[in-house]
C-alpha positions as CSV (number, residue, x, y, z in Angstrom):
1,W,-68.2,-67.3,68.6
2,R,-65.8,-67.8,65.7
3,Q,-65.6,-71.5,66.3
4,V,-69.4,-71.9,66.4
5,N,-69.7,-69.6,63.3
6,V,-67.3,-71.8,61.3
7,H,-68.5,-75.2,62.3
8,M,-72.2,-74.6,62.7
9,Y,-73.1,-71.9,60.2
10,Q,-70.5,-71.8,57.5
11,S,-70.7,-75.5,57.0
12,D,-73.8,-75.2,54.8
13,L,-72.0,-76.7,51.9
14,P,-73.5,-77.4,48.5
15,A,-74.2,-80.9,47.3
16,P,-71.2,-83.2,46.4
17,G,-69.5,-82.0,43.3
18,K,-70.3,-78.4,43.8
19,R,-67.4,-76.1,44.6
20,G,-67.1,-72.4,45.3
21,H,-64.2,-70.4,44.0
22,L,-64.5,-67.1,45.9
23,S,-61.6,-66.1,48.1
24,A,-62.1,-64.5,51.5
25,D,-60.3,-61.3,50.2
26,L,-62.8,-60.9,47.3
27,L,-65.8,-61.5,49.6
28,H,-64.4,-58.9,52.0
29,E,-63.9,-56.4,49.2
30,V,-67.3,-57.0,47.6
31,S,-69.2,-56.7,50.8
32,L,-67.7,-53.2,51.4
33,A,-68.2,-51.9,47.8
34,P,-71.8,-50.8,47.1
35,G,-71.0,-50.7,43.3
36,L,-70.0,-54.4,43.3
37,R,-72.1,-55.8,46.1
38,P,-74.9,-58.2,45.0
39,T,-78.1,-58.5,46.9
40,I,-79.3,-61.5,48.9
41,A,-82.6,-63.4,48.5
42,A,-84.8,-62.7,51.5
43,D,-85.6,-66.4,52.0
44,L,-81.9,-67.2,52.2
45,A,-81.4,-64.5,54.8
46,E,-84.4,-65.8,56.7
47,Q,-83.0,-69.4,56.7
48,F,-79.6,-68.1,57.8
49,E,-81.1,-66.1,60.7
50,Q,-83.1,-69.1,61.9
51,K,-79.9,-71.0,62.4
52,R,-78.0,-68.0,63.9
53,L,-80.8,-67.5,66.4
54,R,-80.9,-71.3,67.0
55,L,-84.5,-71.5,66.0
56,A,-84.0,-74.0,63.1
57,R,-84.8,-77.6,63.6
58,G,-82.0,-79.3,65.6
59,Y,-80.2,-76.1,66.5
60,S,-81.9,-75.2,69.8
61,P,-80.3,-75.5,73.3
62,E,-81.1,-78.7,75.1
63,T,-80.4,-78.1,78.8
64,A,-80.9,-75.3,81.3
65,E,-77.1,-74.6,81.4
66,E,-76.9,-74.5,77.7
67,L,-79.9,-72.1,77.5
68,L,-78.3,-69.8,80.1
69,D,-75.0,-69.7,78.2
70,W,-76.9,-68.9,75.1
71,I,-78.7,-66.0,76.8
72,K,-75.3,-64.6,77.9
73,E,-74.0,-64.9,74.4
74,R,-77.0,-63.2,72.8
75,L,-76.9,-60.3,75.2
76,L,-80.5,-59.2,74.5
77,I,-83.2,-61.5,73.3
78,P,-86.5,-59.9,72.2
79,A,-89.5,-61.5,73.8
80,T,-90.9,-62.9,70.6
81,E,-87.6,-64.6,69.8
82,W,-87.5,-65.9,73.4
83,Q,-90.9,-67.6,73.0
84,S,-89.9,-69.1,69.6
85,L,-86.7,-70.4,71.2
86,L,-88.6,-72.2,74.0
87,E,-91.0,-73.7,71.4
88,A,-87.9,-74.9,69.4
89,M,-86.5,-76.5,72.5
90,A,-89.7,-78.3,73.1
91,R,-89.9,-79.4,69.5
92,D,-86.3,-80.6,69.2
93,H,-85.8,-82.2,72.6
94,Q,-89.3,-82.8,74.0
95,T,-88.3,-80.8,77.1
96,D,-90.5,-79.1,79.7
97,T,-89.7,-75.5,78.9
98,E,-91.5,-74.3,82.1
99,S,-89.1,-76.3,84.2
100,L,-86.1,-75.0,82.2
101,S,-87.2,-71.4,82.7
102,A,-87.7,-72.0,86.4
103,A,-84.2,-73.5,86.7
104,I,-82.6,-70.3,85.4
105,A,-85.2,-67.8,86.6
106,E,-82.9,-66.3,89.3
107,K,-80.1,-65.6,86.7
108,V,-82.2,-64.1,84.0
109,V,-83.9,-60.7,83.8
110,R,-86.8,-59.4,81.8
111,L,-86.5,-55.8,80.7
112,E,-90.0,-54.4,80.0
113,F,-90.9,-51.3,77.9
114,P,-94.5,-50.6,78.8
115,A,-94.8,-47.7,76.4
116,L,-93.6,-49.9,73.5
117,N,-95.5,-53.1,74.6
118,R,-92.4,-55.2,74.3
119,S,-89.7,-56.8,76.5
120,L,-86.2,-58.2,76.3
121,I,-84.5,-61.2,78.0
122,V,-81.0,-60.6,79.4
123,A,-78.6,-62.6,81.6
124,L,-78.4,-61.0,85.1
125,E,-74.6,-60.8,85.0
126,R,-74.8,-58.9,81.7
127,L,-77.3,-56.4,82.8
128,P,-75.1,-53.8,84.6
129,A,-72.8,-53.3,81.6
130,L,-75.7,-53.3,79.1
131,W,-77.7,-50.9,81.3
132,E,-74.8,-48.5,81.6
133,S,-74.0,-48.5,77.9
134,L,-77.4,-48.6,76.2
135,Y,-80.3,-47.9,78.6
136,R,-79.3,-45.4,81.2
137,Q,-80.3,-42.4,79.0
138,I,-83.5,-44.0,77.7
139,Q,-86.8,-42.3,78.8
140,P,-89.0,-43.6,80.1
141,M,-86.6,-46.1,81.6
142,P,-87.4,-49.8,81.1
143,Q,-88.5,-51.8,84.1
144,A,-86.3,-54.8,85.1
145,R,-87.4,-57.9,87.1
146,L,-86.1,-61.4,87.3
147,L,-87.6,-63.9,85.0
148,N,-89.8,-65.3,87.8
149,G,-91.1,-61.8,88.5
150,N,-89.0,-61.1,91.7
151,P,-87.2,-57.8,92.1
152,L,-83.6,-57.6,91.1
153,P,-80.8,-58.2,93.7
154,S,-78.1,-55.6,94.3
155,I,-75.4,-56.3,91.7
156,Q,-72.4,-54.7,90.2
157,A,-71.0,-54.8,86.6
158,T,-68.8,-57.9,86.5
159,D,-68.7,-58.6,82.8
160,S,-68.5,-56.8,79.5
161,P,-67.4,-57.7,76.0
162,R,-63.6,-57.6,75.5
163,R,-62.3,-54.4,74.1
164,N,-59.9,-54.2,71.1
165,L,-57.2,-51.8,72.3
166,D,-56.0,-51.3,68.7
167,Q,-59.4,-50.0,67.7
168,P,-61.1,-48.5,70.8
169,R,-64.8,-47.8,70.6
170,S,-67.5,-47.1,73.1
171,A,-69.0,-49.9,75.1
172,A,-72.4,-49.2,73.4
173,A,-70.9,-49.8,70.0
174,E,-69.2,-52.9,71.1
175,H,-72.4,-54.3,72.7
176,L,-74.3,-53.4,69.5
177,S,-71.7,-55.1,67.3
178,Q,-71.9,-58.3,69.3
179,W,-75.7,-58.3,69.2
180,L,-75.8,-57.8,65.4
181,R,-73.8,-60.9,64.8
182,F,-76.9,-63.0,65.2
183,Y,-78.9,-61.3,62.5
184,G,-78.9,-61.0,58.8
185,P,-79.8,-57.8,56.9
186,R,-82.4,-55.8,58.9
187,T,-83.5,-52.1,58.6
188,P,-82.0,-49.9,61.3
189,A,-85.5,-48.9,62.4
190,H,-86.5,-52.5,63.0
191,L,-83.3,-53.2,65.0
192,C,-84.1,-50.1,67.1
193,E,-87.6,-51.4,67.7
194,L,-86.3,-54.8,68.8
195,L,-84.0,-53.1,71.3
196,G,-86.5,-50.5,72.5
197,I,-84.0,-47.7,71.8
198,P,-84.7,-44.7,69.5
199,L,-82.9,-44.5,66.2
200,A,-81.4,-41.1,67.0
201,V,-79.6,-42.8,70.0
202,L,-78.2,-45.7,68.0
203,S,-77.4,-44.0,64.7
204,P,-74.0,-42.7,66.0
205,F,-73.0,-46.2,67.1
206,F,-74.1,-47.7,63.7
207,E,-71.9,-45.1,62.0
208,T,-68.9,-46.0,64.3
209,L,-69.3,-49.7,63.4
210,A,-69.6,-48.9,59.7
211,A,-66.4,-46.7,59.8
212,E,-64.6,-49.7,61.4
213,Q,-66.0,-52.0,58.6
214,L,-67.8,-54.2,61.1
215,V,-71.2,-53.6,59.6
216,I,-72.4,-52.6,56.1
217,F,-75.2,-50.3,55.0
218,G,-77.2,-50.4,51.8
219,K,-79.8,-52.2,49.8
220,L,-78.7,-55.7,50.8
221,L,-81.9,-57.8,50.1
222,K,-83.3,-58.4,46.6
223,D,-86.3,-56.4,45.7
224,S,-85.9,-54.3,48.8
225,S,-87.0,-50.6,48.7
226,T,-85.2,-49.6,51.9
227,E,-81.6,-49.8,53.1
228,E,-80.5,-52.5,55.6
229,I,-77.7,-52.9,58.0
230,C,-75.8,-56.2,58.5
231,D,-72.8,-57.5,60.3
232,R,-70.1,-57.7,57.7
233,E,-69.0,-61.2,58.4
234,N,-72.5,-62.5,58.4
235,F,-73.1,-60.8,55.0
236,E,-69.9,-62.5,53.6
237,I,-71.3,-65.8,54.8
238,L,-74.6,-65.0,53.0
239,L,-72.8,-64.2,49.8
240,R,-71.0,-67.5,49.9
241,L,-74.3,-69.4,50.7
242,S,-75.9,-67.5,47.8
243,Q,-73.1,-68.5,45.5
244,H,-73.4,-72.2,46.6
245,A,-77.1,-72.2,46.0
246,A,-76.7,-70.9,42.5
247,I,-74.5,-73.9,41.4
248,P,-76.7,-76.6,39.9
249,T,-76.1,-80.2,40.6
250,I,-75.2,-81.6,37.1
251,E,-73.3,-84.6,36.0
252,R,-70.0,-83.9,34.3
253,L,-70.0,-84.5,30.6
254,P,-67.0,-86.2,28.8
255,I,-64.6,-83.9,27.2
256,E,-65.5,-85.3,23.8
257,R,-68.9,-83.5,24.1
258,L,-67.3,-80.1,24.4
259,S,-66.7,-79.6,20.7
260,L,-70.3,-80.4,20.0
261,F,-71.5,-78.0,22.7
262,L,-69.4,-75.2,21.1
263,A,-70.5,-76.0,17.6
264,H,-74.2,-76.1,18.6
265,H,-73.8,-72.8,20.5
266,Q,-72.3,-71.1,17.5
267,G,-74.9,-72.4,15.0
268,I,-72.5,-74.8,13.2
269,T,-74.9,-77.7,13.7
270,T,-77.9,-75.7,12.7
271,R,-76.7,-73.6,9.7
272,S,-79.3,-71.1,8.6
273,R,-79.8,-68.1,6.3
274,E,-81.3,-66.3,9.3
275,N,-79.7,-64.9,12.4
276,V,-76.8,-63.4,10.4
277,S,-76.4,-60.6,13.0
278,L,-76.4,-63.1,15.8
279,R,-73.6,-65.1,14.3
280,F,-71.5,-61.9,13.8
281,N,-72.2,-60.9,17.4
282,Q,-70.8,-64.2,18.5
283,L,-67.6,-63.6,16.5
284,L,-66.9,-59.9,17.5
285,C,-63.3,-59.3,18.6
286,W,-62.2,-62.7,17.5
287,A,-59.0,-62.4,15.5
288,A,-58.6,-65.0,12.7
289,P,-56.6,-65.1,9.5
290,A,-58.0,-62.6,7.1
291,A,-58.5,-65.2,4.3
292,H,-60.5,-67.6,6.5
293,W,-63.4,-65.3,7.2
294,E,-65.3,-65.8,4.0
295,T,-63.9,-69.2,3.1
296,E,-64.2,-71.1,6.4
297,I,-65.7,-69.2,9.4
298,L,-68.8,-67.5,8.0
299,P,-69.9,-70.2,5.6
300,A,-69.7,-72.8,8.4
301,R,-72.3,-70.8,10.4
302,I,-74.5,-69.2,7.7
303,A,-76.1,-71.3,5.0
304,D,-75.4,-70.1,1.5
305,Y,-73.2,-67.3,2.7
306,Q,-72.8,-64.5,0.2
307,C,-70.2,-61.7,0.4
308,A,-73.1,-59.2,0.1
309,Q,-74.3,-60.1,3.5
310,L,-71.1,-58.9,5.2
311,D,-71.1,-55.8,2.9
312,T,-74.6,-55.0,4.0
313,L,-73.8,-55.3,7.7
314,M,-70.8,-52.9,7.3
315,Q,-72.9,-50.4,5.4
316,T,-75.8,-50.4,7.8
317,H,-73.9,-50.5,11.0
318,D,-70.7,-48.9,12.4
319,L,-69.0,-52.3,12.0
320,Y,-65.2,-52.1,11.5
321,W,-62.7,-54.8,10.5
322,I,-59.5,-54.3,12.3
323,G,-56.1,-55.8,11.6
324,H,-54.0,-57.7,14.1
325,R,-50.5,-59.2,14.0
326,G,-50.1,-62.3,11.9
327,K,-52.3,-60.9,9.1
328,R,-55.4,-61.6,11.2
329,I,-58.4,-59.4,11.4
330,F,-61.4,-59.1,13.7
331,F,-64.7,-57.2,13.7
332,C,-65.8,-54.6,16.2
333,F,-68.4,-51.9,16.4
334,E,-67.2,-48.4,16.6
335,E,-68.9,-47.8,20.0
336,E,-67.3,-50.9,21.5
337,L,-63.6,-50.2,20.6
338,D,-62.9,-49.9,24.3
339,L,-63.5,-53.7,24.5
340,I,-60.2,-54.3,22.8
341,M,-58.2,-51.6,24.6
342,D,-55.6,-52.8,27.1
343,E,-55.9,-50.5,30.1
344,N,-52.1,-50.7,30.4
345,D,-51.5,-49.3,26.9
346,A,-50.2,-45.8,26.6
347,Q,-52.4,-43.4,24.7
348,G,-52.0,-40.0,23.1
349,E,-54.1,-37.0,23.8
350,D,-56.2,-37.7,20.7
351,G,-57.0,-41.3,21.9
352,S,-54.7,-43.0,19.5
353,A,-52.3,-45.6,20.7
354,L,-48.6,-44.7,21.0
355,F,-46.6,-46.9,18.7
356,E,-43.6,-47.0,16.3
357,G,-44.3,-45.3,13.0
358,K,-46.7,-42.7,14.2
359,E,-45.0,-40.2,12.0
360,D,-46.1,-42.3,8.9
361,L,-49.7,-42.2,10.2
362,A,-49.7,-38.4,10.6
363,T,-48.3,-38.1,7.0
364,L,-51.0,-40.4,5.6
365,F,-53.9,-38.9,7.5
366,P,-53.4,-35.2,8.3
367,D,-57.0,-35.1,9.5
368,G,-57.5,-37.8,12.1
369,N,-61.2,-37.8,11.5
370,G,-61.0,-37.8,7.7
371,R,-61.7,-40.7,5.3
372,Y,-59.6,-40.9,2.2
373,P,-59.8,-43.0,-1.0
374,F,-56.6,-44.5,-2.1
375,A,-56.0,-41.9,-4.8
376,A,-56.3,-39.1,-2.4
377,L,-53.7,-40.7,-0.1
378,E,-51.4,-41.0,-3.0
379,R,-51.6,-37.2,-3.6
380,I,-51.3,-36.3,0.1
381,S,-48.4,-38.6,0.9
382,G,-46.4,-38.4,-2.3
383,F,-45.9,-42.2,-2.2
384,D,-46.3,-44.3,-5.3
385,S,-49.1,-47.0,-5.2
386,T,-46.8,-49.8,-4.1
387,K,-45.1,-47.8,-1.3
388,L,-48.5,-46.4,-0.1
389,N,-50.0,-49.9,-0.1
390,E,-47.1,-51.2,2.0
391,K,-47.4,-48.3,4.5
392,L,-51.2,-48.7,4.8
393,W,-51.0,-52.5,5.6
394,Q,-48.2,-51.9,8.1
395,Q,-50.6,-49.6,9.9
396,V,-53.5,-52.0,9.5
397,W,-51.6,-54.9,11.2
398,Q,-50.8,-52.5,14.1
399,G,-54.5,-51.8,14.5
400,N,-54.2,-48.2,13.6
401,V,-55.9,-48.0,10.2
402,S,-58.9,-49.6,8.5
403,N,-61.2,-49.2,5.5
404,D,-64.9,-48.8,5.4
405,A,-65.3,-51.4,2.7
406,F,-64.5,-55.1,3.1
407,A,-63.9,-55.3,-0.6
408,S,-60.5,-53.6,0.0
409,L,-59.5,-56.5,2.2
410,R,-60.8,-59.1,-0.4
411,R,-58.6,-57.4,-3.0
412,A,-55.6,-57.4,-0.7
413,I,-56.1,-61.1,0.0
414,E,-56.0,-61.8,-3.7
415,T,-52.7,-60.0,-4.0
416,R,-51.4,-61.3,-0.7
417,F,-51.3,-57.8,0.6
418,T,-48.4,-56.9,-1.7
419,G,-50.2,-54.7,-4.2
420,S,-48.7,-56.9,-6.9
421,G,-49.7,-55.7,-10.4
422,I,-51.1,-52.4,-9.3
423,Q,-50.5,-49.3,-11.4
424,T,-50.4,-45.6,-10.6
425,A,-53.7,-44.2,-11.7
426,V,-52.8,-40.5,-11.4
427,P,-50.5,-39.2,-14.1
428,R,-47.4,-37.4,-12.7
429,A,-46.7,-33.9,-13.6
430,G,-45.1,-33.5,-17.0
431,T,-46.4,-36.8,-18.4
432,R,-49.1,-37.5,-20.9
433,R,-51.8,-40.2,-20.8
434,R,-51.0,-43.1,-23.0
435,T,-53.1,-43.1,-26.1
436,G,-55.4,-45.9,-27.0
437,G,-58.8,-44.9,-25.9
438,R,-60.7,-44.6,-22.7
439,M,-59.7,-46.7,-19.6
440,T,-62.0,-49.8,-19.4
441,F,-63.5,-50.8,-16.0
442,Q,-61.2,-53.9,-15.9
443,R,-58.1,-51.8,-16.5
444,W,-59.3,-49.3,-13.9
445,R,-60.0,-52.0,-11.3
446,A,-56.6,-53.6,-11.9
447,S,-54.9,-50.3,-11.3
448,R,-56.5,-50.0,-7.8
449,P,-55.1,-51.9,-4.9
450,S,-58.2,-51.1,-2.8
451,T,-61.7,-49.6,-2.9
452,G,-63.6,-47.7,-0.2
453,N,-62.1,-45.1,2.1
454,W,-59.2,-45.4,4.5
455,F,-59.3,-43.9,8.0
456,R,-57.5,-43.8,11.3
457,L,-58.9,-45.8,14.1
458,T,-59.3,-43.6,17.2
459,Y,-59.7,-45.6,20.4
460,P,-61.5,-44.1,23.5
461,V,-59.4,-43.0,26.4
462,M,-59.7,-45.4,29.3
463,S,-61.8,-44.1,32.1
464,P,-60.0,-43.5,35.4
465,D,-63.1,-44.6,37.3
466,L,-62.5,-48.1,38.8
467,L,-66.1,-49.1,38.7
468,E,-66.4,-48.2,35.0
469,R,-63.3,-50.2,34.3
470,E,-64.8,-53.1,36.2
471,E,-68.0,-52.9,34.2
472,L,-65.9,-52.8,31.0
473,K,-64.3,-56.1,32.0
474,K,-67.7,-57.6,32.7
475,E,-68.8,-56.6,29.2
476,R,-65.8,-58.5,27.9
477,V,-66.9,-61.6,29.9
478,R,-70.4,-61.3,28.4
479,L,-68.9,-61.0,24.9
480,L,-66.9,-64.3,25.5
481,L,-70.0,-66.0,26.9
482,D,-72.0,-65.0,23.9
483,R,-69.2,-66.5,21.8
484,Y,-68.7,-69.8,23.6
485,G,-71.5,-70.3,26.2
486,I,-68.8,-71.6,28.5
487,V,-65.3,-70.2,29.3
488,F,-62.2,-71.6,31.0
489,R,-58.5,-70.8,30.8
490,E,-57.4,-72.9,27.9
491,L,-60.4,-71.9,25.7
492,L,-59.4,-68.3,25.9
493,A,-55.7,-68.8,25.1
494,R,-56.1,-67.5,21.5
495,E,-58.2,-64.5,22.3
496,L,-56.9,-61.0,22.2
497,P,-54.8,-60.2,25.2
498,M,-57.4,-58.3,27.1
499,L,-60.0,-61.1,26.5
500,R,-57.9,-63.9,28.1
501,W,-58.4,-65.7,31.4
502,A,-56.0,-63.8,33.6
503,P,-57.2,-60.2,33.2
504,L,-60.9,-61.3,33.4
505,F,-60.7,-63.9,36.3
506,R,-61.6,-61.4,39.0
507,S,-64.6,-60.1,37.0
508,L,-65.7,-63.7,36.4
509,R,-65.7,-64.3,40.2
510,L,-67.7,-61.1,40.8
511,M,-70.3,-62.1,38.2
512,E,-70.4,-65.5,39.8
513,L,-71.1,-63.8,43.1
514,S,-74.0,-61.8,41.6
515,G,-75.5,-64.9,40.0
516,E,-75.0,-63.8,36.4
517,V,-72.7,-66.8,35.7
518,L,-72.3,-70.2,37.2
519,A,-68.9,-71.8,38.1
520,G,-68.2,-75.4,38.4
521,H,-66.8,-78.4,36.6
522,F,-69.2,-79.2,33.7
523,F,-66.8,-81.1,31.4
524,E,-64.3,-83.8,32.4
525,G,-60.6,-83.5,31.6
526,I,-60.3,-79.7,32.1
527,D,-58.2,-78.5,35.0
528,G,-59.5,-75.5,36.9
529,V,-62.8,-73.8,37.1
530,Q,-65.2,-73.6,34.2
531,V,-67.7,-70.7,34.0
532,I,-71.0,-71.0,32.1
533,A,-73.7,-68.5,31.3
534,A,-76.9,-69.2,33.1
535,T,-78.7,-69.1,29.8
536,S,-76.4,-71.8,28.3
537,L,-77.0,-74.3,31.1
538,P,-80.0,-76.0,29.3
539,Q,-77.7,-76.8,26.4
540,L,-75.7,-79.1,28.6
């Protein structure tokens, strides 16, 4: 059966140039995990079954001997499938099916269930073992006659499926497992109807097979309102076939076209005053030199870019700018801070990262939820303006502190983050204000290294639930696909560590399996798999 399975059924390969990237281990894991398991299109399952049952064109047995061997392998063939099989043989080989049936009539039995108005075809030598394991307790008992209508000869059980001594199970469960190998997802009730056995009788055997991971239960077909059962290996084949079917046949583009694809996807080729939010969404969690955001990156994507556009976004949304090493910054919404959390990072009980200099942070921000203007931090910390400015930016580049106004960053860029030229605005005790009139706005602005309010960044604690963590990784993949339209290892080399290829590769494969993304080779000159969002495919 394994040989036939590999060479006859798993050889449904996609067109030349298509290639799957799903490992057997991943398929096995996904098939057994309801939270990760995608569903199968009903038409694909139907096509698969037609081949497994040898009803598809060119698959049917040709000779009487081949037909008898097939009946033995199938164990129990419902009468409707038997008739379809004979019709397929006549179609494929122009054989006289009546002659074929007559040739094997003394070796084949018809089990009839008058009360159910159905019957099954079974090889005579298989009947004793099947009768003993499945039908002895069935009431009313089915009637058995040879295929030609003659009564059965006196026989003894001479054959039964081979037992696995490492995982012993009942003969009924073993027979049921072998019989299920020829079907795709079916409801348990339908399978019981085909066999003529009540669901209450077969349910314990289904549970045994599920416990041994030989079958799977759940909603396995798309748009299905009921749960199905399927042989696990068959379902893994269906997953692979589904993945192959989703890969489009597309001519590879030269690598020189990649930059144009990326530029078009990010709006660089179609700069507009509209869609400001869309362009920011594409750039979320991308760390770039702080000075480049309003001189290079945003003007390249937004026509007639004005600083007020970014200020408005930050005022109307919980949009943060967050520092990163190398004096780079990125933008992230407050509710999406978990996107930039490394699940291996240690965290304190308050959700803050554990890092060197946490004592400084506690000194600067006694209330972790508070927001403080620069002058208030001077009073709280006791630092002068220069020292306080230095401490704040040290915390900024560690990703621990931010400011609710982007103007503070603009001011820091002007002074190269040194606070050069700033003056202490609050007179120290025992000193007098210098005479000479009121402080002008220009003098006041020059004395301030920043505007807005400073606050601690509090990151969410990573969920211990594995499915929630997997969904978080999928959200990271979606973020990257929004940014680029296509992803591959080299393209993600400059992303934040948790947004790079290695930690997201498994999630990419799961999303490929579910049909959310497509994997293939869309541009020449790139080693390894490339993954594209289905919505980006027309751009190619």
